[in-house]
Every structure is written in structure tokens, then in C-alpha cells.
N, C-alpha and C positions, 0 to 999 in steps of 0.2 A: 315637730310630727316628724319624722323621716322621709325625705325627699327618698325618688326612684334615684336608684342607680344603674349606670348606664353596664350596658349587657356583657360587655367586657371586664369590668369590676368583675363584677357582679361573677361570671363565668371565672377569669384569677382568682376569687377570695373559693371559690366551694373548689377547684382543680386543684388546690390545697392539701382540702380532706381529703387526702388517701386512704383508703387501706391496708393495711397489709399485705402485700402482694402485689399492689395493682397497676404498677410506678411500668411493669413493662410496658402494661397499659396506653396508657398515658404517651409514653413514651412510641408506641406505634400506630398510634392514633399523628404525633406529631406528628412523623414521618408520611405516615401516610397525604396530610392535609400539606409536606411540604408537595412531596412530586403530584401532586390533583394541582395544585396553585400553579407549577411549575409547564409541565401541559399543555394549564385556560396558559398560562402566557406568553405560549409557543404559536399559540390557536390561533391569538388574536395578531401577530402580524403575519404576514401575506409572504406567500414562497416567492422564490427571485419567479418564475419560470411559471408567475399564475398570467392566465390574458386581463383579468381586469388589472391587475395589478398595474400591469405592463403597458396597457393599452391609458393605465391612466398616465404616469408618469407623462410618457410617449405625445400625449397629446397633452399633457401640462406644458412642457418642455420649444413646442411646437409653436406656442399661444403664445409662452408671452417672446419668442425666439422672434416669431412672427411680426409684433408692439414696440419693436424696440422705441426710444423714443434717444436722437432725432434717428429720425427710420435708416432701415441698412439696406443700401442696394446688392449686398455678395450673401445672404445669411442660405446658407443651405438648409434644404427640410434634415428632418431626422428623422429613423428608425433604425428600430430592438435589434441587440448583439446577444448572442448570447453568451460567447464568450468573453462578452467584457462581466456581464451578469454572471458567467460565474469565477470570472477574479474578483467583482464586489463582494460575495458573499467566503469565500477565503479569507481576503484577511480581511471579514467581517467576522470572519470565527477567534480573532485573537482578539477584540473583547478592546483595544486599543485604539488612543486619542491621536495617534498617530498616519503620516502619510503612508499611501504601499512602498516599497523601498522597492522593489522589481518593477515595477511599471519603461522604464529606461531597459528593462536586461529583455536581449532577442528570446523572445516563441516564451518567457517568461509569464506575460502580463495580455499575451495574446499571438495566436499565431502565423496573421497575417500583418498585423500592427504591430508599428516602433511607434513606443513617446505617448504615452496613453495617460489620457488626460484623467482627477481626480475631481471629485466634490467628496463636502462628508456634513452631517449631519451628526446631530446624540442628542436627548431627549426623554421622555418620559415614558417609557412604550405602553401604557396607556392613552398618551396623549397622539401617541405617534399616526400619520396621512403622510404621504405622498406629497399630497401641495400645500404642508403645511412646512417641508421640512427646503422645498427645491423655489417654494417662496419668499423662504429665506434668505437663500443665497441668490436669491434676486433682488431683494430688495437694497443687499451691499450694494445696487446699482446707483441707489440713491449719494454714493457718498464717491461716486470719481464721476471725474471731470472730462468728458471726453472730448474737448477742444485741449484742452492742453495735458489728456494722458496720462492721470496724478489722480491719488485719492486718501482722500482725508482716511487713513484708514489701510482696513482689511478688508481689498474685493473683487481676488484671488476666484474665487468663488464665483460673482456675478461675472466676470471677468470667459471665464470658463465655459460657461452657462449660456451666454449667445458669442462665442463663437463661432465666426465662418468660416474656418475649412471643416471644423467637424456636423461629421453627419451620422452618424453614430454611436450611438447609450446602448447604457446595460447598468442596473440598477440590483442593489440586493438589500435588504432589514434583516438585522441580525440582534437576539433578546439576549441582553449577560446579563450579568450577576449588580456589577457594578463597574462604570464605569467613570474616576474623579468622583463626585458628592453627589449624584447621583446612579442613585442604587435603582434593578428592575432602569433599566436602558435598553434604547431601543438607539443601536447603531446601523446611523443609515448613509450605502453606498453611491455614486453613481459613476463611472468609466465615462471616459468618453475616447470615440480615436475618427480621424484625430489628435490627439488632444492641444491645447491650445495653451500659448506662449503670453510672460506679460511684455516682451521686447517692440512693444506694437499698443497698436488700439485694436480691438477687436474685429471688428468689421468694420467696413468703408461704408459712412454717410449714405444716400441716397435713395433716389426710388426706387419702388421696392421692385428687385428681379432681375432693376438694368444691368446689371454686373453681371448675369449670369450667362454661363458658360454655354457654347453656344447647342447642345445638343440638351441643354436644360428647359426645364418650364415651372411656371409661377405655381405652384403651388402653398396655400395657405399667409402669401405672402415672401413663402419662401422659393426658392430652389430648389427642387425636386429632379432628378432622373431617377428612368423607371431601370436601368439594369447597376448604379449604385446601390441605389436603394433595397432591390431586393430582397432576401432575404438568407444566410448560409450558414446552414445547421454543423457544425464543428460537433459534428460523432464521437468522437474519438480523444478530441482537447479537453483537458482538464488542469490547470495549472500546479507545477513539476513541486511546489510547497506546501501546498496546498493538507493538515494534516487535521483529521485522518480525511485519507484522499478517499472516494465514491473508487468498488469498486467496475475498470473501466476494462471492457476485452478487447481491445483492434481489434484489425483485419488479421492481423503474424498468431495474437493468441487465439481467434476462430478457424484458422490455418492451422493450427498444431492442434486442434481439441477435436478438429476432424480424421485431420492425416491419424491421431490416436486412436480412433473408433474407428475406421478403415483399416488399420495395422492389426487387430483387435484381432474383428472378423474376416479379414482378409485368417488368421491366422487360426483364429477355432476353424473357415472351412476346407485349409491340408487335413491339419488333425480329424476332422470328421471323413474326410477322403483317403487316407491313411487307413486307416482305426476302417474302414467297410471296404478300403482290398487285401487289406493285411491285417486281420482281424482276432493275432495270437502272439501279437506284436507288444511289447508294455516295455514301458518306461523303466527298467531295469537292471542290472548287471547280467540277466543268464535275459539277452536280449526277449530271443527265442527259444517258444516252450513246443521240443516235438520227441514224439519218442527216440527216432533214431540219435537226436542228438546228447537223451537221455544217455542212447548204451554208452556213447561214444566218451561219454563223460566218463562215464562209471569207470570203462577201460580203460584211461588215460588216469584215474587213480590206482585202480586194483598198479598195472604198471608202474607206477611212480611209490604205492608201499611195495611189491618187491625188488624195486631197484635198492631199496631204504633198505631192505634185511638185507637184503645182501652185503650195500656195506658196511653193512650194520655187521655179520657175520666177518667178514676179511679181516678189517679194524678185530675182532677177540680173537681170531685166528694169526693174527700180527703180533698180535697182545702175548699172546701161548708158548710162543715162537722165540719172542725177547724175555722171556723171564726161562723159558730154557736155556736160550742159554746164560743171561746171569746165573744159570748153578752150573751149568761147568766150566765155566771159568772160577766158578767158588769149591770145584774138584779140584780143578785144575790146581791151584791154588794150593789145596790142606795141602794134597802129596809131594805138593816141592818143598814148604813145608817138612812137610814128616821126613826128605831124605833128605835132606838140610839135620836136621837132628839125628839122624845115623852117624852120618855122618861126621859130624862132634862126636859123636861117642864112638866112634871105631878110632878116632884120636887120639881121646884120652886113654883109650884101652891100650897103646901104642907106647905112647909115652909110659901110661906105667911099669909096664911089660920092659920098656928100656930102664927105667931105675931099676 
């Protein structure tokens, strides 16, 4: 007895038996499934400005920073930064497992901070959660020797995660068709300001909050400051290198747009006022159309015609005179020739008589 075949194989076998002209229908069906799955995969991942997503990764950062071992005496409390999340999203669009090359450039990764820190995680998008990614960075701390400031492997993500001077964080996750060997990957990036370094230990050990600044207070075993931790919204700032770049209208753009609208309204108002006071004005070569003007123009046209006719008559008279003069000259020449001939004949007769 034949066993039951898997649905996928059964569907594949049936799909091979196509009726004539049905190939394009199968192609359209596959295209629809591809678009549907791509839309669903995009919905699986949170947007970088989703409030629940922001709260999840910011709270997890503070939780892990407040429970470091050995205890930290000067770690700062972290809050969300929109510009850092935009930078993370912009670099994530490239779908490459590489460090952002613009982090040290002025105003390229943040409008206020220079030297931005970065952590990167990549994995299957259906397995992504902010907790999995961030805890994997924190797990690098098992390889880090705090006393000797050394690491048996790569501890850069852990060091940035627990860097004492960092107090702003912004993350974004991007769906990618393939990164390395992972198909349908999720690329999760977090940016930090100020960024961490590998030149020293990430924080000062000691009693929690014992080395906070004068105006700081202790919140969840971390140094917080109301002024430092307040949210700043950079409404018109986006990374210049982001492709495709979001359409943003900054204050200059808004001012130009409003100025054009006001100029248009002013022009229309002026035209309406002029038309109301001078209803006979037309935007043509003949600007004013009145009976008096038409009579004047007709007279001018008549005078021009008469002057042209007089000029033509004068030209005809001059031509006639020239013709008469030419005829008189011809007659004079003929008479001279006749006289010469008569003289020649007389001379010939005289010679004959002498002979």
C-alpha cells in the first residue's frame, strides 16, 4: 500500500501537469505568493520608532548595565535617541555584515555626537527578538577578563554594551533576503553615543552609583540625569548617505513653499484689482481696445498706404525719365552716324571727279 505523500510533493506533482496556456497563471500565482511572503516578513519585524520595541531594548540595556559583575560605580542610565535609530536603519538597508563607515565622520551619523558606537546582530528573521540579540552581546562578557582587561576572542559588543560614558541608544532591525549563508535574515543594529573604545576597561568597579556626577541620581543602579536624559527629536535630520533617502521638508523648504504660495496669491490679487479698474485691458499687442484708438490706427494705415503709393508713382516717373533720356541719346548717336556716312560719300565723289 502506498503511503501518504507530503503535501508539498503532491502540489509539485500536480503543478507539472499544466493545461495549454496555463503557464502564465502559475507564474502569476508564484509572483503573488512571493509578494505576500515578503509583506508578511516585513510585518514580522518591528519599526525603529515603535514604542514597545523602543521600551523593550532600552529597558534591557539598562537592566544588563545595572547588573554587571563586578558592580559598576559610574555606569550611566540609557535613553532612546531618534537620530541613532535612523542611522541604524539607514545602514541596515545595505544588508551587509560590516561596520558603518560613517560613524567617525562629523554630522554623518548624528547631528550632535561624533564617534558613534555600534553593535550588530544577524540571524533568521523568524527567530529575531531584541532580547535574543542584546543578550548575545552581553554573553561575550564571559570571555572578558575584567582584572586584566583582556578577552579570549571578540568582546567588542559586550564592551560597548556596558561602556560607562554611553547614555544614548538607538536601534533598528531590517529584513534582508540573504546575508552570508542566512536567507530571509534580520539585521539588528544598535548605535550608541558617546561610543565605546577598546583602550581601557568599560567602567569603574565599585559600589553602584558611588562615582556618579554631582547632579546625577541613582536609578536602577545607574547614574541618571534629567537634563542629560531628556529626549531630543531631530525632526529634519537624516543621514545624508541613506539610500533611498526619506522625503523631508526642512525649515528652508517650508519657508520657500509658503513664499511661493504667498507670491501666487499676491499676483492673482494684483491682476484682479487691475482688471476691476481697467476692464478693457488685454494682454495682447493691442493693449487698449477703444473706438478712438481704432480710428487713429486706421488713419495711420491710410497715410502709410498713400505715402507708399506716392513713392511708387515717383519711382515710375523716374523710370520713365530715364527711358526718355536713353531714347534721346540713341537718336543723337544715329544722327551722328548718318552725318559721318554722308561726309564719307561726299569725299568719295570728289575723288572721282578729280580723277
